[in-house]
N, C-alpha and C positions, 0 to 999 in steps of 0.2 A: 136953769136952762133945760128946755125939753128937747129930747133927742127923738127924731122921727124914726119909725120902725125901719125904714130903708137905710138908715144910717148905722144901724146896729150890725156889727160884724161878729160872726160866730166862727171860731177857729175849727177847722175840719181836722179831726184826729184820724190818723192812719196807724192803727196798732201794729206793733212789731211782733206780737205773739198773741195766741188765743188761749194760752194756758195749758194746752194739751201736750202730751209727750211727743218727742221727735218721731218715734215709730212705735207701733203697737206690739212688736215682737222682736226677739233677738235677731233672727235672720234679716228682717227688714232693716233694722238699725245697722247691722254689720255691713250689709251690701250698700246701704246709703253712704256710710262712712268710706267704704272702699272706693266707690265710684267717684265721690267728690275729691278725695285725696289723690287718687291715681290720675285723674284728669287735671287737677291743680298742679301736680308735679310735672305732668307732660307739657303743660302750657306755661310753666313757671318763667320762661324767658320771653314770653309774649306779654308786653304791658297793655296790649289792647284786647286781652281775652279775660273775661270774668267767669269764674266757675263757682257755683254755689249749689246749695240744696236745702230743702225744707225751709225756704225763706219766702216771706210774703211778697208776692209780685202784684203790685197795683197797676192796673192798665187803663183806668179812667180817672182823670183829675177831678176832684170834687165828689167822687163816688167811692167811699171806703168799702162798700159792699162788693165793688168790682175787683175782686182779689182772688188770686190762685196761689197755691203753695207747691210748686213742682218738687218732687223728691230730689231730682238732680237736673241742673240746667247749665248751659254754656251760652254766653253772649259774646259775639265778636264785635269789635269796633267800639268798645267802651273801656274806660279806665279800670285797671286792676286795683281795687281797693276794698277795704272792709265796709260792708253796708249792713244796716239794721233791717232794711227792707229795700226792695227794688221798685222804684216808681218810674214808670215808663216815660212820663213827660219830663223827668229830670235827666234822662239818659238819651236825649235826642231821638226818642221813640225807637230805640234799638230793642227789638224783641229777641228772645233767645233763638238760637239757630237749632239747638238740640235740647230735647226734654226726654227724660227717662222717669217713668213712674214704676215704683216697686209695689206690685199689686198684692192685696191681702183680702181677707173676707169682707172687711168693712169698706174697702175702697174699690172693690171689683166693678160694681155698676158705674161708679163715678169715673173710674179710669177707662172703662170701655165705651161710655156714651157721652157724659157731660164734658169731661175734660178735653177729649179730642175735638169735640165740636167747637169749644172755645179756642183751643189752640189753633185750629184751622182758620177760624175767623180772625185771629190775631196775625196769621201768616207765618207761624212757626214751621220751618221747613221739614224738620224730622221729629217724629214722636215714637219712642220705644217703650215697650212694656216688658217687665220681668216678674215672674212669679217664683219666689225662692223655694216654696214648698211644692210647687207643681200641682196645687189643688184647685186653682181658681181660673186659670186660663187654659184654653184648648192647646195652645202652643206655649210652652213655658217662657220662651223668649220670642218676641216678634217686634218688627220695626215697620214704620210707615213713612212715606215721603209725600209731601204736599204737592199735588199736581192739579192745576186748574181749580184750586180752592178746596180740593178734597184729598183725604189721605188714601194713598194706594199702598198695598203691602210691598215691602222690599223683599225680594227673593233671597233666601238664605242658601248657603252652600254647605254641603256635608263633606267634610274633609276626609282624607284617606283613613284616619283613625276613628271615624264616626262622629267627630265633634261638629256641632252646628255652629256656623260662623255667618254673621250678618254684617255687611260693610256699611259704615256710616260715611257718606260723602262729605258731610260738613265737618266732621272731626278728622277724617282721613284715617280712621281706626276701625278695626274689626271688633265686634262684640261676639264673644264665643261662650258657648255653654259647655262646660267641662265637668262631667259628673254632676250635672244639675247646678253647678256654680257659675255665676257670671263673671267673666274677666275681659278686660280690654287688651287687645294686642296691636302692636305696630306692624302692619303688613310689610313695611319696607325692611325691617330688621328681624321680624318674626319673634320679637321679644314681648313678654307679658309686662303690662304696666303694673307697678307695685304701689301699695299704700306706704305711708310713712313707717308703719310698724314692719311691713314686709321688707322695705328698703334697708332698715336697720338690721333686721335679722340676716338678710343676704350679705350685708357688710361684715357682720360678725362671723358668718360661716366662711366667707372668703378669707378673712384674716386668720381664722383657725386652720384653714386648708394650707395657707402659706407657711404657717408656723409648723404644721405637721410634716411639711415637706423638707424641713431643714435636716433632720437626721438622715433621711435618704440621700440627700445631696452631699452631706458630709461623708457618707459611706462611699459615694462615687468619687471622692477625692477632690471636690470643689473647695476652693478657699472661702473664707468668710466673706471676702469682698465679692467674689463671683456669685455666691449664694444671695447676698444682699441685692445685687443687680438683677439677678434672675427672678427674684420674688418681690421686687419693688419694696424692699425693706431697707431700713438704715443699717449700716455696719454695726452700730451700737446694739440694735435690736437682736441681730444675729448673735453677736458676742454674748449678750445676756443669756440667750438660750444655751449656748455652748458651755458657758460657765455654770 
């Protein structure tokens, strides 16, 4: 049986990786991990928010070359789940609302020209850039908002302590430059968003501080039960320390 050429079907492959490393330097990798983890924790109770980074984002069905790999991105209105790549046509055409690129020597031109042009064409509302070393961007941290199809700079605020802060409307968060380091802050609480490692370290420090307070409270004459209640520890934990 002869098969006509138009009956042949060729499967279109959308690779999940290009074989390159996640980031070309320690600072770029560290900030990529911080941003993805901090935002993932912040939105952990939102099942309709997807946070990812350094993931292939295919934006044209049938065209594997139509691909981008944002360093950090957030999509609202899609299911929170693990993905090998993000294919726009499988996600009800939901594009990211926020993209952050961590700029380096090899990505500077692409981050400044090619990527923002494509992101604007796709209708991505906010585009941020951060240069960890301060060598490649005139402004080490800058944000842009899509207005009438073009990105316009988002004005930053210099806080009383000299820290640059830029507000992201779509995230509802501040991006702040502290001693050259990028950190997310919740403007409602004033608290810094932490990565998984930072969260665990903060927990350990808080636990140590509670335990270190036990002798002082004992000297003040508080009972074991009173100390346990005051420090949110169990009575058994306090008694073990006393013993």
